[in-house]
C-alpha positions in Angstrom: 171.5 80.6 42.4 170.1 77.8 44.7 168.2 79.5 47.6 168.6 76.6 49.8 172.3 76.6 49.4 172.4 80.4 50.0 170.7 80.0 53.4 173.0 76.9 54.4 176.2 79.3 53.5 174.9 82.1 55.6 174.0 79.9 58.7 177.4 78.1 58.4 179.1 81.5 58.4 177.3 82.4 61.8 178.4 79.0 63.3 182.0 79.6 62.1 182.0 83.2 64.0 180.1 82.3 67.0 183.1 80.8 69.1 185.2 83.9 68.4 185.2 87.0 70.8 182.1 89.2 70.1 183.6 92.5 70.9 184.8 93.2 67.4 181.8 91.9 65.4 178.9 93.9 64.5 175.7 92.7 66.2 178.0 89.9 68.0 176.0 90.6 71.2 173.2 88.5 69.8 175.7 85.6 69.2 176.5 85.5 72.8 173.2 83.6 73.4 175.1 80.7 71.5 177.8 80.7 74.1 175.4 80.3 77.0 173.2 77.4 75.6 173.1 74.9 72.8 173.1 76.4 69.2 169.8 74.6 68.3 168.0 76.1 71.4 165.2 78.4 70.6 166.9 81.4 72.3 170.1 80.8 70.4 168.3 80.4 67.0 166.5 83.6 67.7 169.8 85.3 68.5 171.2 84.1 65.2 168.2 85.3 63.4 168.6 88.7 64.9 172.3 88.8 63.9 171.3 87.9 60.4 168.5 90.5 60.2 170.6 93.3 61.4 173.3 92.5 59.1 170.7 92.7 56.2 169.7 96.1 57.7 173.5 97.2 57.5 173.4 96.9 53.9 171.1 99.9 53.7 173.7 102.2 55.2 174.5 105.2 52.9 178.0 105.1 54.2 178.9 101.6 53.3 179.9 100.1 49.9 176.8 99.8 47.8 175.5 96.5 47.0 173.8 95.3 43.9 170.1 94.4 43.9 171.0 90.8 43.3 173.2 90.6 46.4 170.5 92.3 48.6 167.8 89.9 47.2 170.1 86.9 48.0 170.8 88.0 51.5 167.2 88.9 52.1 166.0 85.4 50.8 168.3 83.6 53.1 167.6 85.8 56.1 163.8 85.5 55.5 163.9 81.8 55.2 165.7 81.5 58.5 163.6 83.7 60.2 160.3 82.2 59.1 161.6 78.8 60.5 161.9 80.2 64.0 159.3 79.7 66.7 156.2 81.2 65.3 154.7 81.7 68.6 157.5 83.8 70.0 157.1 87.4 69.9 160.7 88.0 69.1 160.4 85.9 65.9 157.4 88.2 64.8 159.6 91.2 65.3 162.5 89.7 63.2 160.3 88.7 60.4 158.7 92.3 60.6 162.3 93.7 60.4 163.2 91.7 57.4 160.2 92.7 55.5 160.7 96.3 56.4 164.3 96.1 55.3 163.3 94.8 51.8 160.6 97.7 51.6 163.1 100.1 52.4 165.4 98.7 49.6 162.8 98.6 47.0 161.6 101.9 47.5 164.9 103.7 48.3 163.5 105.1 51.5 165.8 103.9 54.4 163.6 105.5 56.9 161.1 102.8 56.4 163.0 100.5 58.5 163.2 102.8 61.5 159.8 101.8 63.1 160.5 98.0 62.9 164.0 98.5 64.5 162.5 100.8 67.3 159.8 98.4 68.1 162.4 95.5 68.4 164.6 97.6 70.6 161.5 98.2 72.8 160.8 94.6 73.2 164.3 93.8 74.0 164.4 96.5 76.6 161.2 95.1 78.2 162.8 91.6 78.4 165.9 93.0 80.2 168.2 92.5 77.3 169.7 96.0 77.4 172.9 95.3 75.5 171.0 93.8 72.6 168.4 96.8 72.7 171.3 99.2 72.6 172.8 97.4 69.5 169.5 97.7 67.7 168.9 101.3 68.6 172.5 102.2 67.5 171.6 100.3 64.2 168.5 102.4 63.7 170.4 105.7 64.4 173.4 105.0 62.1 171.5 103.3 59.2 168.7 105.8 59.2 170.7 108.8 60.3 169.5 112.0 58.8 167.0 110.2 56.7 164.8 109.5 59.6 162.1 111.9 60.4 162.9 114.4 63.1 160.3 112.7 65.4 161.8 109.2 64.9 165.4 110.4 65.3 164.4 112.2 68.6 162.6 109.2 69.9 165.6 106.9 69.0 168.0 109.3 70.8 165.8 109.3 73.9 165.3 105.5 73.9 169.1 105.2 73.4 169.8 107.3 76.4 167.2 105.3 78.5 169.1 102.0 77.7 172.4 103.6 78.4 171.1 104.8 81.8 170.0 101.3 82.7 173.3 99.9 81.7 174.9 102.2 84.1 176.7 104.2 81.5 175.6 107.6 83.1 178.0 110.0 81.1 177.0 108.6 77.7 173.2 108.6 78.7 173.3 112.2 80.0 175.0 113.4 76.8 172.5 111.6 74.6 169.6 112.9 76.6 171.0 116.4 76.1 171.4 115.8 72.3 167.9 114.5 72.0 166.6 117.6 74.1 168.5 120.1 71.9 166.8 118.5 68.6 163.4 118.6 70.2 163.9 122.3 71.2 164.8 123.2 67.6 161.8 121.2 66.4 159.3 122.8 68.9 158.7 119.3 70.3 157.7 120.2 74.1 157.0 116.6 75.1 160.3 115.4 74.0 162.1 118.3 75.7 160.4 117.2 78.9 161.5 113.7 78.5 165.0 114.8 78.0 164.9 116.8 81.3 163.3 113.8 83.0 165.9 111.5 81.9 168.7 113.6 83.1 167.1 114.1 86.4 166.7 110.3 86.8 170.3 110.2 86.4 170.8 112.7 89.1 168.8 110.6 91.4 171.1 107.5 90.7 174.1 109.5 91.3 172.7 110.7 94.8 172.0 114.4 93.8 168.6 114.2 95.5 168.1 117.7 96.5 168.8 118.9 93.0 166.7 116.1 91.5 163.7 117.0 93.7 163.9 120.6 92.5 164.2 119.6 88.8 161.3 117.3 89.0 159.1 119.8 90.5 159.9 122.3 87.9 159.2 119.6 85.2 156.0 118.8 86.9 154.9 122.5 86.6 156.0 122.9 83.1 154.2 119.6 82.0 151.0 120.7 83.7 151.2 124.1 81.9 151.9 122.3 78.5 149.0 119.6 79.1 151.4 116.8 78.8 149.9 114.2 81.1 152.5 111.4 80.5 155.3 113.9 81.3 153.4 114.9 84.5 153.1 111.2 85.4 156.8 110.6 84.9 157.6 113.7 87.1 155.3 112.5 89.8 157.0 109.0 89.6 160.4 110.6 89.9 159.5 112.7 92.8 158.1 109.4 94.5 161.4 107.8 94.0 163.4 110.9 95.3 161.3 111.2 98.4 161.6 107.4 99.1 165.3 107.6 98.7 165.4 110.5 101.2 163.4 108.7 103.7 160.1 110.5 103.3 158.1 107.5 102.4 154.6 108.8 103.4 155.2 111.7 100.7 156.6 109.2 98.3 153.4 107.0 98.6 151.2 110.0 97.4 153.4 110.8 94.5 153.4 107.2 93.3 149.6 107.1 93.6 149.4 110.3 91.5 151.6 108.9 88.9 149.6 105.7 88.8 146.5 107.8 88.1 148.1 109.9 85.5 149.9 107.1 83.6 147.8 105.8 80.7 149.8 102.9 79.4 149.9 99.6 81.3 153.7 99.1 81.6 154.2 102.4 83.1 151.3 101.9 85.5 152.8 98.5 86.6 156.4 100.0 87.1 154.9 102.7 89.6 152.7 100.0 91.3 155.8 98.0 91.9 157.5 101.1 93.6 154.2 101.8 95.4 154.1 98.2 96.7 157.8 98.4 97.9 157.1 101.6 99.9 154.0 100.5 101.4 155.8 97.2 102.6 158.5 99.4 104.2 155.7 101.4 105.9 154.3 98.2 107.5 151.0 98.4 105.2 151.4 94.9 104.4 147.8 94.3 103.1 148.1 97.1 100.7 151.5 96.1 99.7 150.4 92.6 99.0 147.7 94.0 96.7 150.0 96.2 94.7 152.8 93.5 94.3 150.1 91.0 93.3 148.8 93.2 90.6 152.3 93.5 89.1 152.9 89.6 89.3 149.5 88.8 87.7 150.1 91.2 84.7 153.0 89.2 83.4 154.7 92.3 82.2 158.4 93.4 82.0 160.5 90.6 83.1 162.6 92.6 85.6 159.5 94.2 87.2 157.7 90.8 87.3 160.7 89.1 89.0 161.1 92.1 91.6 157.5 91.8 92.4 157.8 88.0 93.1 160.9 88.7 95.3 159.0 91.3 97.4 156.1 89.1 97.8 158.5 86.4 99.0 160.1 89.0 101.5 156.7 90.3 102.6 155.6 86.6 103.4 158.7 86.2 105.6 158.0 89.5 107.3 154.5 88.2 108.0 155.7 84.9 109.5 154.1 83.0 106.4 156.6 80.2 105.7 154.3 78.6 103.2 153.8 81.7 101.1 157.7 82.5 101.5 158.6 79.1 100.0 155.8 79.5 97.3 157.1 82.8 96.1 160.7 81.8 96.2 159.9 78.8 94.2 158.5 81.0 91.3 161.7 83.0 91.3 164.2 80.0 91.3 165.2 79.1 87.6 164.3 82.5 86.3 166.7 84.7 88.4 169.6 83.9 85.9 167.8 85.8 83.3 167.5 89.2 85.2 170.0 91.9 85.9 172.9 91.2 88.6 171.5 93.7 91.1 168.0 91.8 91.1 169.7 88.5 91.6 171.7 89.8 94.5 168.5 91.2 96.0 166.9 87.8 95.6 169.6 85.9 97.4 169.7 88.6 100.0 166.1 88.6 100.8 165.9 84.8 100.6 168.6 84.6 103.3 166.7 87.2 105.5 163.6 85.0 105.1 165.4 81.8 106.0 166.9 83.4 109.1 163.4 84.8 110.1 162.3 81.1 110.2 165.3 79.8 112.2 167.2 78.2 109.3 170.5 79.9 109.8 172.7 77.5 107.8 170.7 78.1 104.6 170.5 81.9 105.4 174.2 82.0 105.7 174.7 80.4 102.2 172.2 82.7 100.7 174.0 85.9 102.1 177.4 84.4 100.9 176.1 84.0 97.5 174.7 87.6 97.6 177.9 89.1 98.7 179.8 87.2 96.2 177.7 88.2 93.3 177.7 91.9 94.5 181.5 91.9 94.6 181.7 90.3 91.2 179.6 93.1 89.6 180.7 96.0 91.7 177.6 96.5 93.6 179.2 97.9 96.5 176.1 99.3 98.3 174.7 95.7 98.2 178.0 94.4 99.6 177.9 96.7 102.6 174.3 95.9 103.1 174.9 92.1 103.2 178.0 92.3 105.4 175.9 94.0 108.0 173.3 91.4 107.7 175.8 88.6 108.1 176.9 90.1 111.4 173.4 90.4 112.6 172.9 86.7 111.6 175.6 85.6 113.9 174.0 87.5 116.8 170.6 86.1 115.9 171.7 82.6 115.9 173.5 83.0 119.3 170.3 84.4 120.7 168.2 81.5 118.9 165.8 84.3 117.9 163.6 84.3 114.7 165.9 86.8 113.5 164.0 90.2 114.6 167.2 92.3 114.2 167.4 91.4 110.5 165.6 94.2 108.8 162.2 94.2 110.5 160.3 97.2 109.2 158.7 99.6 111.5 155.1 100.3 111.3 154.0 104.0 110.6 150.5 105.7 110.8 150.2 108.5 108.2 146.8 109.8 107.0 148.0 110.1 103.3 149.2 106.6 103.4 145.9 105.2 104.7 144.0 107.0 102.1 146.2 105.5 99.3 145.9 102.0 100.9 142.1 102.4 101.0 142.0 103.6 97.3 144.3 100.7 96.4 141.8 98.1 98.0 139.0 99.5 95.7 141.1 98.5 92.7 139.6 95.3 90.9 
């Protein structure tokens, strides 16, 4: 059989399917990229490559009709050729090539579990890029294709990651059930660390749902158990969770201490940057502008996870407006413009809202009104009711501001506090290189 022709047929099939609704098509979420931009664009081609690679992995499923070795080799050859023609410098392309190779190794050896690590790594990459629906698709593929053939460790890790992505998507009931399932498996296997991660995940959901007192009690118990078990990463996560809980409850000075403890305990760079972002936000709210700028700049310079990076840029923009630095405000704002469409709706609403606040602070009430209107419309579109109410209050304040011809001091100017633990953390932060 002519391999060039086989590749052409496979890609043609994708192009025929792309205009159709994606809901009923396995891995169709990746074809959504074609709907958003030209089919020949790098992002769309990567999406098509992911679709092909995952359809190849589906052939390994034990509950599917078996395929002959020739059929698998044919599909593998077509998929491999397509993926190797993708942008060689794109990290996603490297993940796809590795996934295709792992699928062939699994097929040749008859050990389906061999494809698990490649699927897990690809899902982790997509999650870091903020592509949560796509990450969920890959994780579900890992769990359904691998199933009981995965090692207990890989299966539990897959469930925990699956729950985490469901939580980020706001599917809290499913996330909670999946965390519980992972915890039960970890308990049966005597895996203390995964048990702690399961508890932390469920407590994170409690914070999101507003059960703050219960969440604080849970985090404190987890922290004690993690210290007893010598699980440093779980200790860091519990400290981080306590920081978030105290911040939401208005105890920002206490939150700062927990965030700093978490930063010191975390060993991996992405986690350090996530908690550094939270620390920067809280320091800014406390009026510790120099320390906040240091923390947020560290996140921006890292070029880490997309959502964290964008959030840090937005906060630096907001901080510049609070300090009356119009040039800095516009500079940071320009770095967000153009990339905000790639992040989650709540981050985009936050950007429009804080752009509006900044413009009002500098007396540009017309543009401020436009930004707040855009923020409110987007919040309503995505059911972000808390943002809606907050923007509505800001819009009322904007009218009062404009009538007073004031530089908008009523619009969310943070008070300044003086807490010894906060000063200590700010001083320690200043020492970081």
